[in-house]
C-alpha positions in Angstrom: 17.6 -7.8 -29.3 20.6 -7.1 -27.1 23.5 -6.2 -29.4 27.0 -6.8 -27.9 28.7 -6.9 -31.4 28.8 -3.2 -32.2 27.0 -1.3 -34.9 27.1 1.7 -37.2 24.0 3.7 -36.8 22.7 6.2 -39.5 20.7 9.2 -38.4 17.2 9.7 -39.6 14.5 12.3 -39.0 11.9 9.6 -39.1 11.3 7.0 -36.4 14.0 4.5 -35.4 14.3 1.3 -37.4 16.4 -1.3 -35.6 16.2 -3.6 -38.6 18.0 -1.0 -40.7 20.2 0.6 -37.9 18.4 3.9 -38.3 18.3 6.2 -35.2 16.8 9.6 -34.7 19.3 10.2 -31.9 22.0 10.5 -34.6 22.0 13.6 -36.8 20.1 13.0 -40.0 22.4 11.5 -42.6 25.3 11.2 -40.2 26.7 8.0 -38.8 27.8 6.9 -35.3 29.9 3.9 -34.6 29.2 2.1 -31.4 32.0 -0.5 -31.0 31.5 -4.0 -29.7 31.5 -4.6 -26.0 34.7 -6.0 -24.4 32.5 -8.1 -22.1 33.6 -11.7 -21.9 31.0 -14.4 -22.6 30.5 -14.9 -18.9 29.7 -11.2 -18.4 27.4 -11.2 -21.4 25.6 -14.2 -19.9 25.4 -12.4 -16.5 23.9 -9.3 -18.1 21.4 -11.3 -20.1 20.4 -13.2 -17.0 19.8 -10.0 -15.1 17.7 -8.6 -17.9 15.7 -11.8 -18.1 14.8 -11.3 -14.4 13.7 -7.8 -15.1 11.5 -8.9 -18.1 10.2 -12.1 -16.6 6.6 -10.9 -16.1 6.4 -9.6 -19.7 5.8 -11.1 -23.1 9.3 -10.5 -24.5 12.1 -12.7 -25.6 15.6 -11.3 -25.1 18.0 -12.5 -27.8 21.7 -11.7 -28.6 21.5 -12.7 -32.3 19.8 -10.2 -34.6 16.4 -11.5 -35.6 16.2 -12.5 -39.3 12.8 -10.9 -39.7 10.0 -9.0 -37.9 10.0 -5.8 -35.9 12.1 -5.6 -32.7 13.8 -3.1 -30.4 17.6 -3.1 -30.1 19.6 -2.2 -27.0 23.2 -1.8 -27.9 25.7 -2.6 -25.1 29.0 -1.1 -26.3 32.5 -0.3 -25.2 33.2 3.4 -24.8 36.7 4.3 -26.1 36.5 7.9 -24.8 37.2 9.2 -28.3 33.6 10.2 -28.6 30.6 10.8 -26.3 30.0 8.0 -23.9 26.8 7.2 -22.0 23.3 6.0 -22.5 20.7 7.2 -24.9 17.2 6.3 -26.1 14.4 8.0 -27.9 11.3 9.0 -25.9 8.4 7.1 -27.4 5.3 8.0 -25.4 3.0 5.0 -25.5 5.4 3.0 -27.6 3.9 4.3 -30.8 7.0 3.6 -32.9 8.2 0.0 -33.2 11.9 -0.9 -33.7 13.4 1.7 -31.3 17.1 1.7 -30.6 18.8 2.5 -27.3 22.3 2.2 -26.2 24.4 1.9 -23.0 28.1 1.9 -22.6 30.0 -0.5 -20.2 32.8 2.0 -19.3 33.7 1.5 -15.6 30.3 0.0 -14.8 29.5 -3.3 -13.0 27.4 -5.7 -15.0 24.4 -5.2 -12.7 24.6 -1.5 -13.2 24.8 -1.9 -17.0 21.7 -4.2 -16.9 19.9 -1.5 -14.9 20.7 1.2 -17.4 19.9 -1.0 -20.4 16.4 -1.8 -19.0 15.9 1.9 -18.1 16.9 3.0 -21.6 14.6 0.4 -23.1 11.9 1.7 -20.7 12.2 5.1 -22.3 11.5 3.6 -25.7 8.3 2.1 -24.2 7.3 5.6 -23.0 8.4 5.6 -19.4 9.9 8.6 -17.6 12.5 8.5 -14.8 10.9 8.0 -11.3 11.9 9.0 -7.8 11.4 5.4 -6.6 14.8 3.8 -5.9 13.4 0.3 -6.4 12.2 1.1 -9.9 14.4 0.4 -13.0 13.4 3.9 -14.1 15.2 5.5 -11.2 18.1 7.3 -12.9 20.8 7.0 -10.3 22.2 3.7 -9.1 23.7 5.0 -5.9 25.3 1.5 -5.5 21.8 0.1 -6.0 20.8 -1.5 -9.3 17.0 -2.1 -9.4 15.9 -5.2 -11.3 12.2 -4.5 -11.6 9.8 -2.0 -13.1 7.8 -0.8 -10.1 6.8 2.8 -10.4 6.7 6.0 -8.4 6.5 9.8 -8.8 8.0 11.1 -12.0 11.4 12.7 -11.4 12.2 14.4 -14.7 9.4 14.8 -17.2 10.4 14.2 -20.8 7.0 15.0 -22.2 4.9 11.8 -21.6 3.5 12.9 -18.2 3.9 15.9 -15.9 6.6 16.0 -13.3 5.4 14.8 -10.0 2.7 12.6 -11.6 2.7 8.9 -10.6 4.0 6.4 -13.1 3.1 2.8 -12.6 6.1 1.4 -14.5 5.2 -2.2 -14.1 1.6 -1.7 -15.3 2.7 0.4 -18.3 5.2 -2.2 -19.4 2.6 -4.9 -18.9 0.1 -3.0 -21.0 2.7 -2.4 -23.7 4.4 -5.8 -23.9 1.7 -8.0 -22.5 2.0 -10.7 -19.8 4.3 -13.7 -20.2 
């Protein structure tokens, strides 16, 4: 679920629960408001189209309306107002053990293609992926004017606990194994 409408998250020490807006990235019992994106409908459509290209090989349906039932991940695309911390965040979920993870990415001074890259990368962390050194991989942390649109793989750049630094991560195969083929 791609959330452009803003949300108030409540911190938890348990696992994330997108259906209840509970995030372990927010201090337990505290709240964090992520305001709605200022994106126009055309920009939202462009971002969703870019993400659909990234996720085309996988068994996933990207929606912009919160599902009425079931378990789902939520990626929040929000407008940073500079009154609080801006940026991207996601829980590290090695092997995608926890369902219903929440990630977020701000749109501050970013081109739509770059926001799509960061949104897919943050969601990749919730699936257990690390950053890689491969500039063609969505899991490459720096855009350098380049916004990768596919999970490919490469050597791990920064280990966050799922695999050792320098190990090879086959991002596409891991996402395929986690989400299944389309």
